[in-house]
N, C-alpha and C positions, 0 to 999 in steps of 0.2 A: 258691250253690245248695243246699248241704248244710244251711245254716242255715234256709232256707225249708222244706225237706222235714222237717227235725227239728221245726220248729214245727207243721207240719201233722200229723205222726204223733203228737206229744204231745197235740194237740187231740183227735184221734180216740180216743186211749187214755183220756184223762180223761173225754171224753164218754161212752164205754162204761161207765165206772165210775159216773158220775152217774146215768145212766138205768137202771142195774141195780136201783135202789130200786123200780122199777115192779113187780118180781117179788115184793116183800115185802108181803103182804096187810095185815099190821098197820100197817106204816109208811104204806102207801097210804091206809088208813082214817084214820090220825091226820093226815096231810097234808090230806086232804079236809075233815076236821072243822075244822082250823085255817083253811083258806081259806074255808069256809062262814061261820065266825064273823067273819072279817075282812070279808067281803062284806056282812054284816048291819049293820055300822056305818054 
């Protein structure tokens, strides 16, 4: 049971770190530019 909860909490922790990039305006702008260029192909 501890293994299951450890995996779940690790997922939530890493997910919070990944989505933190939404707060960085310059990074967000760069990511949108990259996705717009990829969609144009």
